[in-house]
Backbone bond lengths (Angstrom), bond angles and torsions (degrees), N, CA, C in turn:
res aa  C-N    CA-C-N  psi(-1)  N-CA   C-N-CA  omega(-1)  CA-C   N-CA-C  phi
1 M - - - 1.465 - - 1.525 110.77 -
2 N 1.327 115.32 153.84 1.456 121.34 175.25 1.523 109.59 -102.68
3 Y 1.324 116.38 141.20 1.460 121.98 -177.81 1.520 109.55 -127.04
4 E 1.330 115.71 152.57 1.464 120.84 178.88 1.521 112.18 -87.66
5 S 1.325 117.13 -36.58 1.466 121.00 -175.44 1.528 113.25 -92.46
6 F 1.334 116.67 -8.80 1.462 120.90 -175.68 1.519 110.42 -137.08
7 D 1.316 115.22 151.71 1.457 122.88 162.58 1.520 106.12 -110.93
8 Y 1.321 115.89 136.96 1.462 118.88 -179.34 1.517 110.25 -135.04
9 S 1.321 115.76 134.88 1.458 121.66 177.16 1.525 108.78 -146.94
10 K 1.323 115.99 166.87 1.462 120.23 177.09 1.520 109.58 -147.85
11 K 1.328 114.81 149.38 1.457 120.84 179.36 1.527 108.78 -160.16
12 D 1.326 116.41 129.97 1.464 122.46 175.77 1.520 112.38 53.53
13 G 1.321 116.58 42.14 1.461 120.59 176.59 1.511 115.19 82.40
14 V 1.331 116.99 -0.22 1.464 121.41 -178.90 1.527 109.67 -109.88
15 G 1.323 117.60 119.04 1.443 121.71 173.96 1.518 110.13 -90.50
16 H 1.331 116.29 150.55 1.469 119.91 179.65 1.524 108.21 -134.87
17 L 1.320 115.72 111.84 1.462 122.90 179.76 1.526 108.32 -105.98
18 I 1.339 115.98 122.31 1.463 121.11 -173.52 1.522 110.11 -121.14
19 L 1.326 117.10 126.33 1.458 121.49 169.69 1.526 106.69 -72.84
20 N 1.337 117.18 119.08 1.470 119.51 -167.11 1.521 115.15 -109.12
21 K 1.337 117.63 16.10 1.460 120.38 179.57 1.526 110.66 -105.41
22 G 1.339 114.89 51.52 1.456 119.71 -176.80 1.505 114.51 -59.72
23 E 1.336 116.33 -33.24 1.464 119.60 179.83 1.525 111.53 -67.68
24 E 1.331 117.03 -17.72 1.463 122.54 176.77 1.527 111.03 -109.88
25 F 1.328 116.50 18.32 1.464 123.71 -179.86 1.525 112.28 60.57
26 N 1.345 116.30 24.26 1.461 121.85 177.10 1.527 112.83 53.21
27 K 1.319 115.07 42.50 1.462 119.27 176.71 1.521 110.46 -63.71
28 M 1.329 115.13 150.02 1.465 121.32 -177.84 1.533 109.14 -86.47
29 T 1.324 115.60 89.34 1.454 121.93 -179.23 1.528 110.21 -81.56
30 L 1.318 116.20 174.59 1.457 119.75 174.64 1.521 110.87 -59.08
31 N 1.330 117.01 -37.32 1.459 119.90 178.32 1.518 111.65 -66.25
32 F 1.330 116.39 -37.61 1.468 120.55 175.26 1.520 110.01 -55.53
33 W 1.324 116.66 -48.39 1.471 120.64 -176.97 1.520 111.73 -71.61
34 Y 1.325 117.31 -25.36 1.463 120.31 175.99 1.526 110.20 -72.66
35 E 1.330 117.09 -41.71 1.461 121.27 -174.68 1.522 114.03 -82.78
36 L 1.337 117.51 -30.63 1.465 119.65 -174.88 1.533 112.95 -55.03
37 P 1.329 120.73 -52.87 1.465 118.66 -179.53 1.518 112.96 -63.62
38 R 1.317 117.56 -28.30 1.464 120.50 -179.26 1.524 111.62 -73.08
39 V 1.315 117.22 -42.66 1.467 118.49 177.76 1.529 110.26 -70.14
40 L 1.335 118.33 -33.81 1.462 119.91 177.81 1.518 111.51 -69.47
41 D 1.334 117.61 -34.20 1.461 120.37 174.86 1.533 110.56 -66.10
42 E 1.333 116.67 -38.34 1.465 120.62 176.12 1.529 110.20 -61.42
43 I 1.314 116.18 -44.23 1.466 121.11 179.48 1.529 110.66 -65.64
44 K 1.314 116.55 -42.11 1.469 121.36 -178.72 1.523 111.59 -59.24
45 K 1.327 117.28 -38.34 1.460 121.21 -175.46 1.520 113.29 -80.63
46 D 1.327 117.74 -12.55 1.461 121.56 -176.40 1.529 109.55 -85.03
47 T 1.324 116.73 102.57 1.468 120.34 -175.60 1.526 112.94 -76.84
48 S 1.340 117.53 -6.44 1.464 119.75 176.69 1.521 112.22 -81.68
49 L 1.337 117.55 -13.21 1.463 120.97 -178.35 1.517 111.44 -81.42
50 R 1.322 115.44 142.25 1.461 120.89 -179.59 1.526 112.63 -124.79
51 V 1.326 116.33 -14.61 1.465 120.53 178.57 1.526 107.31 -162.31
52 L 1.343 116.20 153.74 1.463 120.88 179.44 1.520 109.59 -126.94
53 I 1.330 116.16 132.26 1.460 122.81 171.68 1.522 107.94 -99.35
54 L 1.320 116.59 132.05 1.464 122.69 176.22 1.520 107.72 -115.95
55 S 1.321 116.76 119.42 1.462 120.56 179.38 1.523 108.86 -141.89
56 S 1.333 115.53 -176.86 1.462 119.07 179.59 1.519 110.14 -146.76
57 T 1.314 115.19 176.61 1.456 122.11 -178.51 1.529 109.57 -113.19
58 G 1.319 115.77 162.89 1.452 120.31 173.92 1.521 114.21 84.48
59 K 1.329 114.51 -166.48 1.459 121.87 -174.02 1.512 112.86 -71.42
60 H 1.349 117.03 -35.25 1.461 120.97 -174.60 1.522 111.40 -121.92
61 F 1.319 115.36 143.73 1.467 120.82 176.28 1.517 110.41 -59.80
62 C 1.324 116.75 -54.69 1.461 120.73 178.94 1.520 109.40 -165.75
63 A 1.338 116.14 127.07 1.464 121.47 -179.25 1.522 112.60 -88.42
64 G 1.322 117.82 7.19 1.456 120.69 175.29 1.517 113.32 89.44
65 M 1.324 115.32 -159.93 1.462 121.40 -174.73 1.521 111.40 -63.23
66 D 1.319 115.34 140.23 1.455 120.99 174.75 1.527 107.96 -81.90
67 L 1.315 116.54 101.73 1.468 120.61 -175.21 1.524 112.14 -65.44
68 A 1.331 117.48 -20.34 1.460 119.38 175.82 1.519 110.80 -64.43
69 N 1.343 115.77 -29.62 1.465 120.95 178.53 1.519 112.62 -86.63
70 F 1.333 115.90 -36.30 1.455 119.75 -170.59 1.521 114.51 -110.98
71 G 1.335 116.56 -7.54 1.463 119.37 -170.59 1.512 115.36 -63.57
72 T 1.356 118.11 -28.49 1.467 119.51 -177.48 1.518 112.81 -103.46
73 L 1.339 116.99 8.81 1.456 120.10 -177.77 1.518 110.94 -60.47
74 G 1.307 116.66 119.11 1.461 120.78 177.98 1.515 114.21 81.01
75 S 1.353 118.10 4.94 1.461 120.79 -176.84 1.516 111.22 -87.28
76 D 1.334 116.71 169.47 1.456 121.19 177.33 1.521 110.86 -62.47
77 E 1.344 116.48 -33.60 1.465 119.76 -179.43 1.525 110.77 -62.41
78 E 1.333 115.95 -38.93 1.459 119.50 -177.54 1.517 111.78 -73.31
79 K 1.327 117.86 -34.77 1.456 120.27 -171.56 1.529 113.08 -113.77
80 K 1.341 117.19 24.22 1.462 119.67 -173.90 1.533 112.55 -64.18
81 D 1.349 116.82 -27.22 1.461 118.80 -179.15 1.528 112.65 -86.39
82 N 1.314 116.08 -21.09 1.463 119.91 -177.99 1.515 108.00 -148.82
83 R 1.295 116.67 90.44 1.460 120.83 -170.68 1.524 111.68 -93.86
84 P 1.355 117.41 107.60 1.461 119.26 174.09 1.524 109.98 -74.86
85 D 1.309 116.59 166.66 1.459 118.38 178.94 1.521 110.05 -71.37
86 K 1.326 116.66 168.34 1.466 121.69 -174.36 1.521 111.76 -61.16
87 A 1.323 117.17 -35.87 1.458 119.73 -179.64 1.527 111.02 -62.68
88 R 1.331 117.06 -42.22 1.455 119.94 -179.65 1.528 111.32 -69.70
89 T 1.316 116.93 -37.59 1.459 119.92 175.18 1.526 110.50 -62.47
90 G 1.323 116.39 -44.37 1.453 120.67 178.80 1.514 112.28 -63.10
91 E 1.326 116.34 -37.24 1.463 119.84 179.97 1.517 111.03 -67.47
92 V 1.336 116.89 -36.72 1.465 120.46 176.27 1.525 110.58 -62.61
93 L 1.328 116.36 -45.88 1.466 120.29 179.12 1.524 111.11 -62.76
94 Y 1.325 116.17 -36.42 1.469 121.05 176.96 1.527 110.18 -61.05
95 R 1.333 116.76 -46.42 1.463 120.07 -178.79 1.528 111.71 -65.79
96 V 1.334 116.21 -38.35 1.465 119.46 177.72 1.522 110.27 -62.26
97 A 1.337 116.96 -47.36 1.465 120.43 179.76 1.521 111.17 -60.49
98 M 1.330 117.05 -42.36 1.456 120.63 -179.70 1.523 111.36 -64.30
99 E 1.335 116.99 -38.22 1.462 119.91 179.37 1.522 111.00 -67.28
100 L 1.335 117.26 -42.25 1.462 120.03 178.02 1.525 110.94 -65.00
101 Q 1.333 116.65 -40.97 1.461 120.52 176.28 1.522 111.15 -58.73
102 E 1.323 115.94 -44.73 1.464 120.86 -178.87 1.530 111.32 -62.88
103 N 1.333 116.42 -37.87 1.457 119.77 179.28 1.526 111.30 -62.41
104 L 1.337 117.33 -41.84 1.464 120.32 178.09 1.518 111.27 -71.86
105 S 1.325 117.18 -34.11 1.462 120.27 178.30 1.519 111.58 -64.77
106 K 1.342 117.71 -26.29 1.461 120.54 175.44 1.527 110.43 -59.86
107 L 1.328 116.73 -35.84 1.455 120.62 178.14 1.526 110.01 -66.85
108 E 1.327 116.32 -46.91 1.460 120.93 -179.18 1.524 111.81 -63.33
109 K 1.354 116.95 -33.87 1.461 121.39 -174.44 1.518 114.28 -87.66
110 L 1.328 118.48 -1.08 1.453 119.29 174.19 1.521 109.65 -55.36
111 R 1.332 117.39 142.10 1.464 119.94 -179.40 1.525 111.72 -69.48
112 I 1.350 116.68 -18.80 1.458 120.87 -178.09 1.525 110.37 -99.01
113 P 1.338 117.42 149.62 1.469 120.12 176.14 1.519 111.80 -63.64
114 V 1.325 115.68 145.67 1.463 122.51 178.15 1.519 108.27 -115.29
115 L 1.335 116.58 121.29 1.462 123.00 -179.54 1.520 108.12 -107.89
116 C 1.311 117.28 122.51 1.459 122.11 -170.68 1.530 111.03 -110.46
117 C 1.347 116.35 129.14 1.470 123.42 177.53 1.523 109.13 -103.37
118 I 1.323 117.68 126.25 1.466 120.91 -174.77 1.523 109.99 -125.15
119 Q 1.331 115.56 121.28 1.459 121.88 172.81 1.522 108.61 -122.31
120 G 1.312 117.05 150.41 1.457 119.92 178.72 1.515 111.92 60.52
121 G 1.321 115.46 -142.69 1.455 120.30 -174.39 1.516 113.78 -79.55
122 C 1.328 114.64 134.45 1.469 122.96 171.41 1.525 104.30 -122.72
123 I 1.324 115.50 92.48 1.460 121.68 -161.68 1.520 110.94 -120.07
124 G 1.322 116.81 136.43 1.460 121.33 173.27 1.511 112.30 54.96
125 G 1.353 116.21 -116.66 1.453 121.05 179.25 1.517 113.51 -59.66
126 G 1.337 117.04 -25.97 1.457 120.08 175.72 1.514 111.52 -62.98
127 L 1.336 116.54 -37.47 1.456 120.40 177.25 1.522 110.52 -71.26
128 D 1.334 117.39 -36.73 1.471 120.31 172.92 1.522 109.86 -55.63
129 L 1.329 116.25 -43.90 1.464 121.85 -179.52 1.524 110.75 -65.29
130 A 1.320 117.03 -47.29 1.462 121.19 -176.45 1.525 112.22 -64.89
131 T 1.322 117.67 -36.51 1.466 119.88 -178.35 1.523 111.96 -72.32
132 A 1.346 118.10 -14.59 1.463 120.74 176.25 1.526 111.85 -82.25
133 A 1.338 117.24 -6.39 1.458 121.60 177.64 1.531 109.71 -84.13
134 D 1.333 115.83 165.23 1.466 120.82 179.25 1.520 112.24 -80.05
135 I 1.321 115.86 -43.19 1.457 122.18 -174.00 1.518 108.32 -138.16
136 R 1.327 116.10 139.38 1.463 120.74 -179.35 1.535 110.66 -122.94
137 F 1.322 115.15 139.06 1.455 122.93 171.85 1.532 107.59 -120.46
138 A 1.333 116.29 156.00 1.462 119.59 -179.83 1.523 110.28 -138.25
139 S 1.313 115.27 150.39 1.462 120.37 168.16 1.528 107.29 -88.36
140 K 1.319 117.47 162.24 1.459 120.40 -171.62 1.523 113.40 -66.41
141 D 1.351 117.51 -15.63 1.464 120.01 178.13 1.530 112.26 -91.06
142 A 1.310 117.84 4.11 1.471 121.09 -175.73 1.523 111.07 -73.67
143 F 1.320 115.21 148.96 1.463 120.77 170.01 1.526 108.76 -147.34
144 F 1.325 115.02 155.20 1.459 122.37 -174.99 1.526 109.05 -123.63
145 C 1.322 115.94 140.31 1.459 119.13 -177.16 1.523 110.32 -148.18
146 I 1.342 116.21 126.78 1.460 121.10 170.31 1.527 105.56 -83.73
147 Q 1.305 114.60 86.21 1.464 122.59 -168.11 1.528 113.53 -71.90
148 E 1.320 116.93 -22.73 1.456 119.96 -170.80 1.525 113.01 -57.08
149 I 1.341 117.57 -37.09 1.466 119.85 -178.53 1.520 110.78 -63.78
150 N 1.342 116.97 -26.73 1.462 121.81 -179.54 1.524 113.13 -76.48
151 I 1.327 116.43 -13.99 1.472 119.34 177.31 1.533 110.60 -114.76
152 G 1.327 116.05 18.56 1.452 120.48 169.73 1.511 116.28 85.56
153 M 1.338 117.93 27.00 1.459 119.86 179.01 1.518 110.01 -146.01
154 A 1.320 115.92 167.55 1.455 121.45 173.50 1.521 109.14 -92.64
155 A 1.322 117.23 139.86 1.468 120.96 175.55 1.525 108.63 -55.90
156 D 1.352 116.05 138.41 1.464 116.70 -170.25 1.518 116.04 -139.07
157 I 1.341 118.87 11.90 1.464 116.79 178.04 1.523 113.92 -127.15
158 G 1.348 117.35 25.52 1.457 117.83 169.17 1.508 118.04 143.62
159 T 1.331 118.45 -31.37 1.465 119.97 -175.23 1.529 112.86 -60.11
160 L 1.323 117.17 -44.87 1.466 119.94 -175.77 1.523 112.10 -69.66
161 Q 1.331 117.22 -18.06 1.452 120.91 177.79 1.535 111.97 -92.82
162 R 1.315 117.34 -39.17 1.469 120.41 -173.00 1.524 113.21 -92.61
163 L 1.319 117.78 -36.63 1.462 119.77 -176.11 1.525 113.02 -61.19
164 P 1.360 120.49 -38.52 1.466 119.42 178.11 1.523 113.85 -65.49
165 R 1.332 117.54 -14.04 1.460 120.82 176.82 1.519 111.79 -90.05
166 V 1.341 115.37 -1.77 1.461 120.38 -179.83 1.527 111.57 -113.76
167 V 1.325 116.91 -42.63 1.465 121.46 -177.86 1.527 108.92 -122.77
168 P 1.328 117.99 164.32 1.472 120.40 -178.80 1.533 112.10 -56.72
169 E 1.320 116.58 143.09 1.457 120.89 -175.35 1.525 112.25 -61.79
170 G 1.335 116.58 -36.93 1.458 119.06 178.81 1.514 112.27 -60.12
171 K 1.330 116.44 -38.55 1.464 120.85 177.41 1.526 110.30 -65.51
172 V 1.343 116.53 -42.35 1.464 120.01 178.94 1.523 110.64 -60.36
173 R 1.322 116.55 -45.85 1.456 120.30 -178.13 1.531 110.85 -63.69
174 E 1.306 116.74 -39.88 1.466 119.91 177.55 1.523 110.73 -60.27
175 L 1.335 116.72 -47.94 1.456 120.82 -179.13 1.521 111.72 -66.02
176 A 1.349 116.07 -39.67 1.463 120.53 -177.28 1.517 112.32 -71.07
177 Y 1.341 117.61 -35.39 1.463 121.03 -178.78 1.522 112.67 -79.80
178 T 1.347 117.25 -33.01 1.468 120.41 -174.53 1.528 113.38 -96.72
179 G 1.326 117.64 -28.64 1.460 120.62 -176.17 1.513 113.00 70.41
180 R 1.335 117.67 19.10 1.461 119.92 -178.82 1.526 110.74 -77.58
181 R 1.309 115.83 164.88 1.457 121.61 177.31 1.527 111.02 -85.21
182 M 1.308 116.17 135.28 1.459 121.70 171.71 1.528 107.57 -108.18
183 H 1.322 116.33 118.71 1.457 120.80 -173.92 1.532 111.39 -86.73
184 A 1.324 115.13 173.48 1.462 121.05 -168.59 1.517 113.18 -56.98
185 D 1.340 117.75 -44.16 1.466 119.59 -176.88 1.532 111.22 -63.56
186 E 1.323 117.20 -39.02 1.456 120.97 178.71 1.525 111.11 -70.27
187 S 1.336 116.81 -36.82 1.465 119.99 178.94 1.527 111.22 -66.72
188 L 1.322 116.78 -31.99 1.463 120.69 175.16 1.522 110.56 -70.96
189 E 1.323 115.99 -42.76 1.467 121.16 -178.55 1.532 111.86 -61.14
190 C 1.329 117.18 -38.56 1.469 119.67 -176.84 1.524 112.95 -91.15
191 G 1.329 117.96 -2.86 1.457 120.65 173.56 1.513 116.14 94.10
192 L 1.336 118.17 7.02 1.456 119.48 178.62 1.521 110.64 -68.04
193 V 1.318 117.07 -39.23 1.462 121.09 176.73 1.525 109.04 -116.79
194 N 1.339 115.12 153.24 1.465 120.43 -178.66 1.512 113.33 -84.50
195 K 1.350 115.96 -29.28 1.456 119.63 -177.03 1.509 109.19 -158.36
196 V 1.325 116.77 149.54 1.463 123.01 175.80 1.520 108.39 -114.51
197 Y 1.328 115.99 132.07 1.462 122.72 -178.67 1.524 110.50 -110.83
198 D 1.325 115.52 159.40 1.467 120.72 -178.89 1.517 112.57 -69.28
199 S 1.324 117.20 -28.59 1.462 120.21 -175.95 1.516 110.41 -148.26
200 Q 1.326 115.61 165.88 1.455 120.33 176.74 1.528 110.75 -64.20
201 E 1.322 116.30 -36.73 1.463 120.61 -178.56 1.527 110.99 -64.60
202 S 1.344 116.94 -46.80 1.466 119.53 179.77 1.523 111.10 -67.64
203 M 1.333 116.78 -31.81 1.466 120.64 176.84 1.523 110.38 -63.63
204 L 1.335 117.08 -45.74 1.459 120.50 179.04 1.524 111.43 -62.64
205 M 1.311 116.93 -38.76 1.464 119.84 177.21 1.522 110.80 -62.87
206 G 1.336 116.36 -44.00 1.460 120.12 -179.72 1.516 112.74 -65.05
207 I 1.328 116.24 -40.70 1.461 119.03 -177.47 1.524 110.78 -73.40
208 K 1.334 117.46 -31.03 1.464 119.83 176.44 1.526 110.64 -67.88
209 E 1.317 117.29 -34.26 1.460 120.37 176.00 1.530 110.76 -63.97
210 M 1.329 116.86 -44.27 1.463 119.65 178.03 1.518 110.65 -65.37
211 A 1.333 117.13 -41.38 1.461 120.58 179.60 1.526 110.75 -60.18
212 S 1.319 117.55 -42.19 1.463 121.16 178.63 1.518 111.23 -63.57
213 E 1.316 116.52 -38.76 1.466 119.85 178.78 1.536 110.79 -64.88
214 I 1.338 116.20 -44.44 1.468 119.83 178.40 1.521 110.24 -63.64
215 A 1.336 117.14 -41.09 1.463 121.24 -178.50 1.522 112.44 -64.41
216 S 1.323 117.46 -20.99 1.464 121.01 -179.85 1.527 112.64 -80.77
217 K 1.332 117.34 -10.21 1.462 121.37 -178.94 1.530 110.81 -85.79
218 S 1.315 115.76 168.84 1.463 120.20 175.86 1.525 109.93 -60.05
219 P 1.341 118.71 123.02 1.468 119.39 -179.73 1.520 112.94 -63.34
220 L 1.323 116.93 -32.45 1.461 119.34 177.34 1.531 111.40 -69.45
221 A 1.334 115.94 -37.67 1.463 119.67 179.05 1.527 110.97 -67.39
222 V 1.335 116.86 -40.40 1.467 120.70 178.56 1.526 109.92 -66.33
223 Y 1.326 116.74 -44.43 1.467 121.66 177.83 1.522 110.27 -57.89
224 G 1.331 116.53 -48.06 1.457 120.17 179.77 1.517 112.64 -62.76
225 T 1.328 116.16 -39.75 1.459 120.00 179.15 1.518 111.20 -61.97
226 K 1.346 116.53 -45.01 1.465 119.66 179.42 1.523 110.75 -65.52
227 A 1.321 117.63 -42.78 1.460 121.14 -179.14 1.524 110.97 -61.12
228 V 1.324 117.19 -43.79 1.468 121.33 -178.54 1.530 110.46 -69.51
229 L 1.337 117.32 -41.35 1.462 120.27 178.29 1.527 111.31 -61.65
230 N 1.321 117.06 -45.68 1.465 120.25 -179.45 1.519 111.84 -64.78
231 F 1.322 116.70 -43.44 1.460 120.05 179.45 1.528 110.37 -64.60
232 S 1.319 116.94 -45.81 1.463 121.00 -177.26 1.518 112.13 -65.02
233 R 1.321 117.29 -33.09 1.462 121.64 177.27 1.519 111.34 -59.81
234 D 1.316 117.04 -35.35 1.460 122.20 -172.56 1.522 113.95 -101.23
235 H 1.350 117.90 4.53 1.457 121.28 -177.15 1.527 110.20 -136.78
236 S 1.309 115.44 174.44 1.461 120.81 178.57 1.528 110.62 -69.13
237 V 1.320 115.92 164.80 1.465 120.22 178.20 1.527 110.62 -59.75
238 N 1.320 117.23 -44.80 1.463 120.00 -179.12 1.525 111.76 -62.72
239 D 1.339 116.20 -42.65 1.465 119.15 178.11 1.527 110.61 -64.19
240 G 1.327 116.33 -39.63 1.454 120.13 178.56 1.516 112.60 -64.17
241 L 1.329 116.77 -39.67 1.462 120.71 178.18 1.526 111.08 -64.61
242 E 1.328 115.83 -42.27 1.463 118.99 179.79 1.528 110.61 -65.11
243 F 1.345 116.96 -43.25 1.458 120.33 177.77 1.521 110.46 -60.77
244 N 1.320 117.06 -40.70 1.461 122.54 178.92 1.524 110.74 -60.76
245 A 1.339 115.74 -44.18 1.461 120.10 179.83 1.525 111.40 -66.02
246 L 1.327 116.66 -41.61 1.461 120.13 178.90 1.521 111.06 -64.47
247 W 1.334 116.46 -41.73 1.461 120.22 178.88 1.523 110.39 -61.06
248 S 1.322 116.33 -46.95 1.471 120.08 -179.24 1.525 110.87 -63.58
249 G 1.340 115.81 -39.92 1.451 118.76 179.43 1.515 112.84 -64.04
250 A 1.320 116.63 -33.04 1.465 120.73 -176.94 1.515 113.02 -90.51
251 M 1.338 117.89 -35.56 1.472 120.20 -169.59 1.521 113.74 -133.80
252 L 1.322 117.66 34.90 1.461 119.79 175.09 1.530 108.25 -69.40
253 P 1.324 119.25 116.97 1.473 121.49 -173.72 1.527 111.93 -81.28
254 Q 1.332 116.41 82.40 1.462 120.68 -173.84 1.525 112.36 -64.08
255 E 1.341 117.74 -37.90 1.468 119.80 178.57 1.526 110.51 -64.93
256 D 1.326 116.61 -39.68 1.467 119.93 178.99 1.522 110.94 -67.74
257 M 1.326 116.53 -37.49 1.467 119.68 177.76 1.529 110.53 -63.83
258 A 1.320 116.05 -41.73 1.465 119.93 178.50 1.526 110.81 -64.27
259 E 1.347 116.57 -42.09 1.460 120.49 178.70 1.526 111.06 -64.62
260 A 1.320 117.67 -39.53 1.464 120.86 179.17 1.524 111.15 -62.54
261 M 1.328 116.55 -43.45 1.467 119.95 -179.64 1.523 111.42 -70.92
262 M 1.341 117.32 -40.74 1.459 120.34 -178.91 1.529 111.06 -66.27
263 S 1.317 117.10 -38.99 1.465 119.47 -179.98 1.526 111.08 -64.79
264 R 1.316 116.37 -32.87 1.469 119.29 176.16 1.524 110.71 -65.78
265 V 1.319 115.62 -44.07 1.461 120.08 180.00 1.522 110.36 -63.02
266 E 1.345 115.84 -41.35 1.464 121.21 -177.07 1.531 112.76 -86.67
267 K 1.331 116.28 0.19 1.469 122.44 177.17 1.533 111.98 54.85
268 R 1.333 115.60 53.95 1.455 122.57 178.08 1.518 108.92 -140.05
269 E 1.328 115.43 168.14 1.452 119.92 177.10 1.533 109.90 -75.66
270 P 1.325 118.87 136.21 1.461 120.14 179.37 1.529 111.47 -70.60
271 E 1.314 116.18 153.48 1.453 122.08 176.52 1.522 108.53 -124.25
272 F 1.323 116.26 117.81 1.454 121.70 -176.98 1.523 110.14 -114.31
273 E 1.318 116.39 139.07 1.452 120.92 176.39 1.524 110.02 -71.03
274 D 1.337 115.39 152.15 1.460 120.17 173.01 1.527 109.43 -66.62
275 I 1.316 116.59 162.42 1.451 119.05 174.49 1.531 108.48 -69.40
276 A 1.321 116.68 160.17 1.458 121.33 -175.24 1.521 111.03 -74.79
277 E 1.322 115.70 145.17 1.451 120.89 176.11 1.528 110.32 -77.69
278 I 1.332 115.88 152.08 1.455 121.02 172.35 1.520 107.28 -89.19
279 K 1.323 116.82 120.19 1.459 120.42 179.66 1.518 109.80 -71.64
280 E 1.324 115.20 142.85 1.459 119.21 175.44 1.524 108.73 -64.40
281 Y 1.331 115.29 143.29 1.454 120.01 -173.30 1.514 111.92 -56.86
282 G 1.337 117.41 -44.89 1.452 120.82 -177.78 1.514 111.76 -62.57
283 K 1.333 116.53 -43.94 1.458 120.77 179.33 1.516 111.03 -66.46
284 A 1.333 117.31 -40.50 1.458 120.66 -179.87 1.517 110.48 -64.83
285 K 1.335 116.87 -37.91 1.458 121.14 -178.51 1.523 109.99 -66.74
286 K 1.346 117.53 -41.73 1.458 120.93 178.94 1.517 111.38 -66.51
287 A 1.334 115.41 -36.40 1.472 119.39 179.38 1.516 110.66 -66.18
């Protein structure tokens, strides 16, 4: 499929999703939110993919929500001709927030790791997007900002839930209460990003190298690792251990393990099959 807000390509098991509105600072427009779940569903169904790179164009990674699209949502200006009561207005805003949250959660729930490249500003909704990735890299000009407090609201589509699981809670609270910018060196120090590069170009080269390395591993093993890590993050140690044991009991990739060991003995690169496709119900029924 072709998209207006994204460029998407794939090669050798590596998908690359690019925010392509750099001249507009990659603001999250209504079209962005319409296309994001659709491109992620396309990626989810592609069993040849083993890792996804998320990057953007232009000076800034993402300037967050496009207030021109969302600024009057639920306001008197929007509903002056037909004013519902406050409860109904609040319920509409609740549903909108839940839908946006779900769209970003689709990124986090992909079976494949998501590697995110950040240059320039990663602001507001952009930070919500980045925190839904598995691993983040930054160029030295990058900065991060929980912008919502600066416009009179609390962040509400993922940052306040995911960021405390990546960096110390005290740091999150400082950023969330003040709305100040955290620059690349500080983001590296607190663990938000794994590495800082001199330029966007060198960052993309570095992240493509990591993506290729991940793509060379057993796709079932990588999928299982991500599933167990995500589950364990959100549950107790005992629950995480039990989930880990159940996963291994159900989906231990014995053929991939044998191939990994044999390739070591034979001093060659291992070759792993893609995960199996899900047959469409109608086709499966006819078969």
